[in-house]
C-alpha positions as a Python dict, from the first residue, in 0.01 Angstrom:
ca = {
    (1, 'X'): (0, 0, 0),
    (2, 'X'): (139, 339, -100),
    (3, 'X'): (115, 665, 92),
    (4, 'X'): (-74, 907, -137),
    (5, 'X'): (107, 1212, 5),
    (6, 'X'): (467, 1103, -42),
    (7, 'X'): (438, 799, -269),
    (8, 'X'): (620, 570, -24),
    (9, 'X'): (512, 213, 39),
    (10, 'X'): (386, 165, 394),
    (11, 'X'): (608, -61, 605),
    (12, 'X'): (449, -305, 850),
    (13, 'X'): (611, -537, 1103),
    (14, 'X'): (412, -859, 1137),
    (15, 'X'): (449, -1058, 1458),
    (16, 'X'): (491, -1412, 1326),
    (17, 'X'): (455, -1702, 1568),
    (18, 'X'): (482, -1991, 1326),
    (19, 'X'): (106, -2046, 1338),
    (20, 'X'): (-147, -2029, 1056),
    (21, 'X'): (-310, -1701, 1168),
    (22, 'X'): (1, -1480, 1171),
    (23, 'X'): (124, -1650, 852),
    (24, 'X'): (-194, -1564, 661),
    (25, 'X'): (-191, -1211, 810),
    (26, 'X'): (157, -1155, 664),
    (27, 'X'): (59, -1301, 326),
    (28, 'X'): (-254, -1084, 303),
    (29, 'X'): (-63, -766, 381),
    (30, 'X'): (201, -851, 121),
    (31, 'X'): (-77, -907, -135),
    (32, 'X'): (-232, -570, -39),
    (33, 'X'): (91, -392, -132),
    (34, 'X'): (255, -327, 202),
    (35, 'X'): (628, -370, 254),
    (36, 'X'): (608, -654, 506),
    (37, 'X'): (877, -752, 757),
    (38, 'X'): (834, -1072, 958),
    (39, 'X'): (930, -1054, 1325),
    (40, 'X'): (960, -1358, 1550),
    (41, 'X'): (976, -1267, 1918),
    (42, 'X'): (1167, -1487, 2158),
    (43, 'X'): (1007, -1490, 2501),
    (44, 'X'): (1123, -1605, 2843),
    (45, 'X'): (1195, -1976, 2891),
    (46, 'X'): (1088, -2132, 3224),
    (47, 'X'): (1345, -2303, 3441),
    (48, 'X'): (1355, -2681, 3415),
    (49, 'X'): (1305, -2927, 3698),
    (50, 'X'): (1331, -2767, 4041),
    (51, 'X'): (1271, -2414, 4165),
    (52, 'X'): (1646, -2345, 4186),
    (53, 'X'): (1726, -2423, 3822),
    (54, 'X'): (1824, -2136, 3596),
    (55, 'X'): (1715, -2035, 3247),
    (56, 'X'): (2047, -2181, 3127),
    (57, 'X'): (1942, -2514, 3277),
    (58, 'X'): (1610, -2488, 3095),
    (59, 'X'): (1777, -2442, 2758),
    (60, 'X'): (2011, -2733, 2821),
    (61, 'X'): (1709, -2953, 2895),
    (62, 'X'): (1534, -2818, 2580),
    (63, 'X'): (1242, -2669, 2774),
    (64, 'X'): (1072, -2416, 2547),
    (65, 'X'): (805, -2149, 2548),
    (66, 'X'): (518, -2267, 2323),
    (67, 'X'): (494, -1929, 2149),
    (68, 'X'): (857, -1924, 2049),
    (69, 'X'): (983, -2280, 2030),
    (70, 'X'): (1256, -2382, 1788),
    (71, 'X'): (994, -2547, 1569),
    (72, 'X'): (776, -2232, 1573),
    (73, 'X'): (1068, -2015, 1462),
    (74, 'X'): (1151, -2264, 1187),
    (75, 'X'): (794, -2255, 1056),
    (76, 'X'): (783, -1874, 1068),
    (77, 'X'): (1107, -1856, 867),
    (78, 'X'): (967, -2095, 608),
    (79, 'X'): (654, -1882, 570),
    (80, 'X'): (859, -1563, 532),
    (81, 'X'): (1070, -1730, 263),
    (82, 'X'): (759, -1859, 85),
    (83, 'X'): (589, -1519, 60),
    (84, 'X'): (917, -1337, -4),
    (85, 'X'): (958, -1105, 294),
    (86, 'X'): (1257, -1026, 520),
    (87, 'X'): (1251, -1205, 853),
    (88, 'X'): (1416, -1131, 1187),
    (89, 'X'): (1416, -1283, 1536),
    (90, 'X'): (1379, -1036, 1822),
    (91, 'X'): (1483, -1119, 2178),
    (92, 'X'): (1214, -1006, 2422),
    (93, 'X'): (1300, -1247, 2706),
    (94, 'X'): (1382, -982, 2965),
    (95, 'X'): (1077, -769, 2887),
    (96, 'X'): (845, -1072, 2883),
    (97, 'X'): (977, -1205, 3215),
    (98, 'X'): (944, -867, 3387),
    (99, 'X'): (610, -755, 3245),
    (100, 'X'): (422, -1084, 3205),
    (101, 'X'): (567, -1370, 3411),
    (102, 'X'): (653, -1167, 3722),
    (103, 'X'): (305, -1011, 3710),
    (104, 'X'): (151, -1359, 3672),
    (105, 'X'): (332, -1494, 3979),
    (106, 'X'): (268, -1184, 4192),
    (107, 'X'): (-105, -1194, 4123),
    (108, 'X'): (-129, -1562, 4213),
    (109, 'X'): (67, -1492, 4531),
    (110, 'X'): (-198, -1234, 4622),
    (111, 'X'): (-467, -1499, 4577),
    (112, 'X'): (-591, -1369, 4241),
    (113, 'X'): (-632, -1550, 3908),
    (114, 'X'): (-458, -1332, 3645),
    (115, 'X'): (-487, -1338, 3268),
    (116, 'X'): (-131, -1309, 3132),
    (117, 'X'): (-243, -1280, 2768),
    (118, 'X'): (-408, -943, 2841),
    (119, 'X'): (-83, -808, 2989),
    (120, 'X'): (130, -960, 2710),
    (121, 'X'): (-78, -786, 2444),
    (122, 'X'): (-49, -448, 2614),
    (123, 'X'): (315, -462, 2721),
    (124, 'X'): (483, -685, 2461),
    (125, 'X'): (292, -734, 2135),
    (126, 'X'): (152, -380, 2124),
    (127, 'X'): (394, -206, 2359),
    (128, 'X'): (751, -328, 2322),
    (129, 'X'): (700, -432, 1958),
    (130, 'X'): (540, -103, 1848),
    (131, 'X'): (830, 93, 1999),
    (132, 'X'): (1074, -135, 1819),
    (133, 'X'): (881, -100, 1493),
    (134, 'X'): (881, 281, 1508),
    (135, 'X'): (1253, 286, 1585),
    (136, 'X'): (1306, 82, 1266),
    (137, 'X'): (1100, 322, 1056),
    (138, 'X'): (792, 102, 1024),
    (139, 'X'): (445, 255, 998),
    (140, 'X'): (244, -27, 1156),
    (141, 'X'): (254, -348, 1357),
    (142, 'X'): (22, -633, 1256),
    (143, 'X'): (-77, -961, 1419),
    (144, 'X'): (-301, -1257, 1347),
    (145, 'X'): (-555, -1161, 1614),
    (146, 'X'): (-922, -1204, 1529),
    (147, 'X'): (-1039, -852, 1603),
    (148, 'X'): (-1118, -536, 1406),
    (149, 'X'): (-1004, -176, 1444),
    (150, 'X'): (-1196, 102, 1265),
    (151, 'X'): (-1153, 476, 1315),
    (152, 'X'): (-961, 426, 1639),
    (153, 'X'): (-1218, 187, 1787),
    (154, 'X'): (-1198, -186, 1851),
    (155, 'X'): (-1467, -429, 1739),
    (156, 'X'): (-1534, -801, 1765),
    (157, 'X'): (-1413, -1007, 1470),
    (158, 'X'): (-1641, -1163, 1209),
    (159, 'X'): (-1571, -1508, 1354),
    (160, 'X'): (-1763, -1515, 1683),
    (161, 'X'): (-1593, -1836, 1791),
    (162, 'X'): (-1242, -1695, 1743),
    (163, 'X'): (-1294, -1331, 1843),
    (164, 'X'): (-1003, -1217, 2063),
    (165, 'X'): (-1114, -864, 2146),
    (166, 'X'): (-1149, -967, 2513),
    (167, 'X'): (-768, -981, 2540),
    (168, 'X'): (-711, -633, 2392),
    (169, 'X'): (-905, -402, 2623),
    (170, 'X'): (-585, -246, 2764),
    (171, 'X'): (-479, -94, 2431),
    (172, 'X'): (-485, 285, 2405),
    (173, 'X'): (-551, 525, 2117),
    (174, 'X'): (-182, 572, 2032),
    (175, 'X'): (-139, 196, 2000),
    (176, 'X'): (-457, 155, 1794),
    (177, 'X'): (-329, 410, 1543),
    (178, 'X'): (-32, 183, 1473),
    (179, 'X'): (-193, -162, 1449),
    (180, 'X'): (-345, -365, 1166),
    (181, 'X'): (-559, -677, 1204),
    (182, 'X'): (-579, -842, 860),
    (183, 'X'): (-800, -1130, 983),
    (184, 'X'): (-1082, -911, 1114),
    (185, 'X'): (-1332, -1015, 844),
    (186, 'X'): (-1229, -1379, 809),
    (187, 'X'): (-1343, -1694, 986),
    (188, 'X'): (-1095, -1958, 1095),
    (189, 'X'): (-1199, -2203, 817),
    (190, 'X'): (-1149, -1923, 563),
    (191, 'X'): (-802, -1855, 703),
    (192, 'X'): (-714, -2223, 665),
    (193, 'X'): (-831, -2212, 303),
    (194, 'X'): (-621, -1902, 236),
    (195, 'X'): (-316, -2073, 385),
    (196, 'X'): (-365, -2361, 141),
    (197, 'X'): (-421, -2117, -145),
    (198, 'X'): (-97, -1935, -61),
    (199, 'X'): (71, -2277, -17),
    (200, 'X'): (194, -2188, 330),
    (201, 'X'): (363, -2462, 536),
    (202, 'X'): (152, -2365, 839),
    (203, 'X'): (-185, -2446, 676),
    (204, 'X'): (-243, -2743, 908),
    (205, 'X'): (-75, -2606, 1221),
    (206, 'X'): (-283, -2707, 1526),
    (207, 'X'): (-439, -2457, 1766),
    (208, 'X'): (-250, -2351, 2078),
    (209, 'X'): (-459, -2196, 2355),
    (210, 'X'): (-263, -2275, 2669),
    (211, 'X'): (-52, -2021, 2859),
    (212, 'X'): (261, -2017, 2646),
    (213, 'X'): (523, -2029, 2924),
    (214, 'X'): (345, -2302, 3127),
    (215, 'X'): (473, -2643, 3023),
    (216, 'X'): (223, -2876, 3192),
    (217, 'X'): (-37, -2740, 3434),
    (218, 'X'): (-58, -2398, 3596),
    (219, 'X'): (-34, -2557, 3942),
    (220, 'X'): (287, -2739, 3851),
    (221, 'X'): (432, -2411, 3726),
    (222, 'X'): (331, -2229, 4044),
    (223, 'X'): (489, -2500, 4260),
    (224, 'X'): (826, -2421, 4096),
    (225, 'X'): (816, -2050, 4175),
    (226, 'X'): (589, -2004, 4480),
    (227, 'X'): (637, -2159, 4823),
    (228, 'X'): (387, -2411, 4958),
    (229, 'X'): (170, -2231, 5216),
    (230, 'X'): (-81, -2477, 5369),
    (231, 'X'): (-404, -2357, 5525),
    (232, 'X'): (-758, -2458, 5613),
    (233, 'X'): (-1054, -2527, 5386),
    (234, 'X'): (-1379, -2432, 5557),
    (235, 'X'): (-1748, -2426, 5473),
    (236, 'X'): (-1950, -2104, 5472),
    (237, 'X'): (-2049, -2184, 5831),
    (238, 'X'): (-1681, -2193, 5930),
    (239, 'X'): (-1665, -2570, 5975),
    (240, 'X'): (-1322, -2718, 5901),
    (241, 'X'): (-1345, -2950, 5600),
    (242, 'X'): (-987, -3007, 5493),
    (243, 'X'): (-647, -2859, 5415),
    (244, 'X'): (-509, -2673, 5113),
    (245, 'X'): (-146, -2636, 4998),
    (246, 'X'): (-171, -2267, 4902),
    (247, 'X'): (-455, -2036, 4799),
    (248, 'X'): (-288, -1973, 4462),
    (249, 'X'): (-366, -2331, 4357),
    (250, 'X'): (-740, -2259, 4356),
    (251, 'X'): (-970, -2030, 4160),
    (252, 'X'): (-1324, -1916, 4228),
    (253, 'X'): (-1577, -2164, 4093),
    (254, 'X'): (-1330, -2453, 4096),
    (255, 'X'): (-1482, -2795, 4175),
    (256, 'X'): (-1217, -3049, 4084),
    (257, 'X'): (-902, -3091, 4290),
    (258, 'X'): (-1047, -2980, 4625),
    (259, 'X'): (-1013, -3335, 4766),
    (260, 'X'): (-1287, -3294, 5025),
    (261, 'X'): (-1497, -3601, 5111),
    (262, 'X'): (-1875, -3601, 5061),
    (263, 'X'): (-1859, -3343, 4782),
    (264, 'X'): (-1879, -3198, 4531),
    (265, 'X'): (-1778, -2863, 4678),
    (266, 'X'): (-1709, -2535, 4495),
    (267, 'X'): (-1445, -2277, 4584),
    (268, 'X'): (-1652, -1965, 4655),
    (269, 'X'): (-1407, -1726, 4826),
    (270, 'X'): (-1053, -1679, 4957),
    (271, 'X'): (-953, -1514, 5285),
    (272, 'X'): (-594, -1419, 5205),
    (273, 'X'): (-530, -1262, 5549),
    (274, 'X'): (-621, -1585, 5731),
    (275, 'X'): (-504, -1811, 5447),
    (276, 'X'): (-845, -1981, 5431),
    (277, 'X'): (-1027, -2127, 5131),
    (278, 'X'): (-1405, -2108, 5165),
    (279, 'X'): (-1616, -2369, 4988),
    (280, 'X'): (-1981, -2458, 4945),
    (281, 'X'): (-2194, -2739, 4804),
    (282, 'X'): (-2450, -2485, 4683),
    (283, 'X'): (-2371, -2342, 4337),
    (284, 'X'): (-2591, -2042, 4420),
    (285, 'X'): (-2318, -1926, 4658),
    (286, 'X'): (-2108, -1853, 4348),
    (287, 'X'): (-2354, -1590, 4225),
    (288, 'X'): (-2278, -1218, 4256),
    (289, 'X'): (-2491, -923, 4156),
    (290, 'X'): (-2202, -676, 4131),
    (291, 'X'): (-1826, -639, 4111),
    (292, 'X'): (-1562, -370, 4146),
    (293, 'X'): (-1292, -335, 3880),
    (294, 'X'): (-965, -142, 3902),
    (295, 'X'): (-707, -23, 3646),
    (296, 'X'): (-993, 57, 3411),
    (297, 'X'): (-903, 150, 3053),
    (298, 'X'): (-1143, 290, 2793),
    (299, 'X'): (-1033, 222, 2435),
    (300, 'X'): (-1250, 520, 2340),
    (301, 'X'): (-1392, 790, 2576),
    (302, 'X'): (-1714, 696, 2760),
    (303, 'X'): (-1953, 880, 2991),
    (304, 'X'): (-2060, 710, 3315),
    (305, 'X'): (-2299, 574, 3431),
    (306, 'X'): (-2310, 346, 3129),
    (307, 'X'): (-2540, 64, 3021),
    (308, 'X'): (-2350, -207, 2833),
    (309, 'X'): (-2266, -576, 2803),
    (310, 'X'): (-1995, -721, 3027),
    (311, 'X'): (-1783, -1036, 2992),
    (312, 'X'): (-1614, -1159, 3311),
    (313, 'X'): (-1404, -1429, 3137),
    (314, 'X'): (-1307, -1509, 2781),
    (315, 'X'): (-1546, -1802, 2733),
    (316, 'X'): (-1841, -1654, 2924),
    (317, 'X'): (-2147, -1502, 2761),
    (318, 'X'): (-2194, -1125, 2780),
    (319, 'X'): (-2423, -1004, 3059),
    (320, 'X'): (-2628, -684, 3067),
    (321, 'X'): (-2504, -443, 3333),
    (322, 'X'): (-2469, -80, 3437),
    (323, 'X'): (-2130, 73, 3517),
    (324, 'X'): (-2079, 346, 3778),
    (325, 'X'): (-1766, 548, 3840),
    (326, 'X'): (-1591, 503, 4177),
    (327, 'X'): (-1261, 678, 4106),
    (328, 'X'): (-1016, 778, 3835),
    (329, 'X'): (-964, 417, 3723),
    (330, 'X'): (-1211, 226, 3937),
    (331, 'X'): (-1572, 135, 3862),
    (332, 'X'): (-1862, -65, 4001),
    (333, 'X'): (-2053, -304, 3774),
    (334, 'X'): (-2411, -396, 3869),
    (335, 'X'): (-2552, -685, 3669),
    (336, 'X'): (-2912, -722, 3560),
    (337, 'X'): (-2886, -1089, 3665),
    (338, 'X'): (-2636, -1235, 3913),
    (339, 'X'): (-2323, -1385, 3757),
    (340, 'X'): (-2140, -1702, 3863),
    (341, 'X'): (-1777, -1723, 3972),
    (342, 'X'): (-1673, -1358, 3953),
    (343, 'X'): (-1299, -1405, 3991),
    (344, 'X'): (-1052, -1146, 4126),
    (345, 'X'): (-762, -1093, 3884),
    (346, 'X'): (-962, -1176, 3573),
    (347, 'X'): (-1074, -910, 3325),
    (348, 'X'): (-1420, -756, 3312),
    (349, 'X'): (-1456, -635, 2953),
    (350, 'X'): (-1725, -393, 2831),
    (351, 'X'): (-1908, -398, 2498),
    (352, 'X'): (-2177, -206, 2309),
    (353, 'X'): (-2285, -453, 2043),
    (354, 'X'): (-1967, -549, 1857),
    (355, 'X'): (-1769, -249, 1980),
    (356, 'X'): (-1522, -304, 2263),
    (357, 'X'): (-1547, -7, 2500),
    (358, 'X'): (-1282, -98, 2756),
    (359, 'X'): (-1227, -311, 3061),
    (360, 'X'): (-1079, -348, 3408),
    (361, 'X'): (-929, -599, 3650),
    (362, 'X'): (-1184, -758, 3881),
    (363, 'X'): (-1099, -661, 4239),
}
């Protein structure tokens, strides 16, 4: 694509992960006339084995981050070669560890259940990478996210099943001016067909939805980096029912893994001061009519109070609610109908139809 004013071809850095989505995004932009540069970001690698092992140990044992494994880099390079674009690997290990992994561990230590993908998008994919792109003279950064940006506003993608707008509520106007989402109007099956049409080696690459730096389960990862801190599991009446190994191993609404006889029980609350996990057999005890969210970001200016739709987790349905201002970056959400398993640390994301208005961290 050429700039009408100065006749120069627009340059765009495409974050390529070695998956089908980012591969097709790069191919589409090349076809549209942009000067495309493929960028593969290398993220932090978890330590192998015990808590005391180093990142050097991890590499010697061939432990890899799913997003930037050796195989992923190889596939991304093959795609770049196939579509005829320059390709570079960018080391973002230090930034990723500091901004994403350390945040992830700190939130769990507080008893919350964080969403690292939200932070990664803000700080790494659309923070660190945009700064790097501008320093290299690029005009835009592009990814294979299923989301749309129009006139400085974010919208849900055409594919309802793949829409990833939920993870992008922390982006600001300056970032939105510099991003392109080539897959906004495509469904996943259509993207697969395009990959075959372009003869890309990633056409059949399987989906990857786990946390990229967690090798097995989240609990196993936490055991490596957080100390065991046993405490009591009690019912809502205060009756002792069992023992837990640390509040960070449980999330609100969890049923499996509680290991309490005569269940099933559900984790309904955490008392971090007393190190107590509160459970109940009654699913109704998971319901909440309202929540408070902090660190609120509006992707476009909004006036409060505000009627909108709210999602309290990625896979949940939107719920009708009204939002009231509590402070500069704090709000209260009152739902029309009570919602189950409102979880501190997760994102509450606000919509008006397909438009993403903003979001906050559930407190």
